[in-house]
N, C-alpha and C positions, 0 to 999 in steps of 0.2 A: 504494500500500500504506500501511497504517497499523498502528503497533505500540501496543497497550495494555500498559502496563508500570508498574512501581513501582521506581524506581532502587535503593533500599536493599535490596530483597529478593534472596535468592540466585538463584532461577531467572531473573528478569529480568536479573540481572547477567551470567549466562552468555551471554545473547544480546548484551547491551550491549558486553561485552569483545570478542566476535567481530566485531561491527560496527566497533568502534573500530580493531581491528587491520587490518581491510580498508579503513578510511577511508570507510565508507558511512554516510550519514545518512538516516533515515526519518522521515516524519511520525509523531508519537507523542502519546499522551495518558497522563498519570500517573493511576493508579487507587490512591488512598491506602489501603493495607491498614491503616494505623494508625487511620484514621477509618472503616473498614468500608465503603469505597466499592465494594468488590467485591460486596457484597450488595445494592447499589442496584438498583431495577427497571430502570434504564437499562442498567446493565452486564450484568444477567442476560439481556438481549436479545442482547448480544454473546457472552457465554459463560455458559450456564446452570449450569456447574460452579463459577462464581464464583472462578476462579483466574486469575492472570497469570503469564507473558505470553500475549497473544493477537495473532496476526498476521492482520489483515484484508486479504485480497487484493483486487485491482482488480475482480474479477468477483463479489465478495461472499462468496466462500468464506472459511472461517476455519481457521487452525491454532492449536491450543490446548495443544500439548505442546512443551517446550523443544527436545528433540532433533529433532523434526519441523520446527520453525521454523528452527533452525540449519542443518539439512540443506538445506532449501528455499532459504534465503538464500545458502548457499555455492554452490549450483547457479546461482542467478540472478546472483551476483557472483563469478565463478570466480577472479579474481585473488587471489593469496595464499590459496589454498585451506587450510581447516583440517580437511579430511576425507581427506587423503592423496593420493598421486600415482598409486596403482593400487588394484586391487580388494582386495589383501591389506591394505594400509595402512588403507584405509577400514574394512574389517572389524575390524581391530585397534583402531582409534580408537573405533568404535561399541561394541566390547566393553568398553573402558575406561570409556566414558561410562555404560554400563549398570551396570557394577560400582561406579563411584563413587556413582551414585544409590542403589544398594542398601546399600553398605557405609559410605559417608561421609555423604551428605546425610541418609539415613534414620536413621542413628545419632544425628546431631545433633538431628534433628526429634523423635526419641523422648525425648531429654533435655528439649528445649525445651517441647514440647507436653504432656508429662506431669509436668513439674516446675515450671512457671511458672503462677502464679495467673491471668495474663492469658488463658490458654487453657482455663480451666475451662468444661466443656460443649462444647468444640470441639477435641478432641484430634487431629483430622485436618483438613487443609485442605478447603475446599469447604463444601457445605451440610449434610453429614451431622453430626448432633449426637451426640457421644460423650463420655462422661466420661473423665477422666484415670485412668491406671493407674500409680501411683507406681513399681511394680516395673519398668515399662518405661523409666523415666528411668535407673534404676540399670543396667539391661541396656544401654541406649544408650551410657552412659558407657564401659562395658567394651568394647563393639563399636568405639567410636571410638578407644580406645587401641590395640586390635588392628589397626585400619585403618592408623593412622599407622606402627605398627611394620612392617607388611607393605610399605607404600609406601616407607618409608625403605630397606628392604632391596633393593627392586626398582630404586631409583634410584641405587644405590651406584656403578654404572659407566655411567650414562647422562646425557646432557644433556636430551634431550626423550624423551617416553614412546614415541613411534613415529617412526621415521626420524630425519632430521637437521634438522627444522624444527618450529615451533610447530604444534600441532593443537588441536582442540576438547577432546581429552583433557587436555592441559596446562591449558587454560583452566578446565575443570571441576574439576580438582584444586585449582587456586588458589582458586576460589570455595568449594569444600568446606572448605579450610583457613581461609579468612576466616569462613565460617559457624560454624566451631567456636568462634570467639571470642565468639559470642552466648551460649554456655553456659560461657564461661571455661575451655575445655579445648583450647587450641591445642596443636600439636605441642611436645614438650619440646625443650630445648636439646641433648639427646642425639641428636635426629633430624637429624644434620648433612647427610646427602644430601638429605633432603626439604626442609630449610631452604634449601639451595643451589639446588635446583630451583625453588622458589617465587620466590626472588630473581631467577633467570634469566628466568622467565616474566614477572614484573613489569617487568623491564628491557625485555624484548622488546615488551611491550604499551605501554611508556611510562607505567607507573603509578608 
């Protein structure tokens, strides 16, 4: 297997932290988003959508979505699972991951891609060329504030999000919080439960 990735970016980091927790190392290649390497003809042959990460399997098939990659690798390397110990926990973890993408990552992306001049003409990832909509940056900021408020309340009496061990949901929440720093809107100091949770996840991952 081979992982096409870019370490600083949030979606690749979701995979990288899972692999670190499991102690798994894969052959990999860095695709520099800063240099636009995802739009090169060579990488388009790997993923025509021009996004990372991509997991190239030994039989030539490719997985190009984060949660698909994480789920596949968790199955291939089952020790220290991050997708729960039974069907209910797995469903709950997948639910959180989907929610964090919609409410957390997407909120930050709205602010970043609609309020930063570096993304003029490409307000969405991939090959679709779309102009920025400044109002979406404002909306994303409000969504992000609400997301942190909700998560702080949910974590008031929990250590981990699902069960009593680290899961992909905890990893994804950590990365969403880190990603919020890209738009200078991290959780406030009032979000004590969320801050405590993030510190626990970092310690568990050895970050």
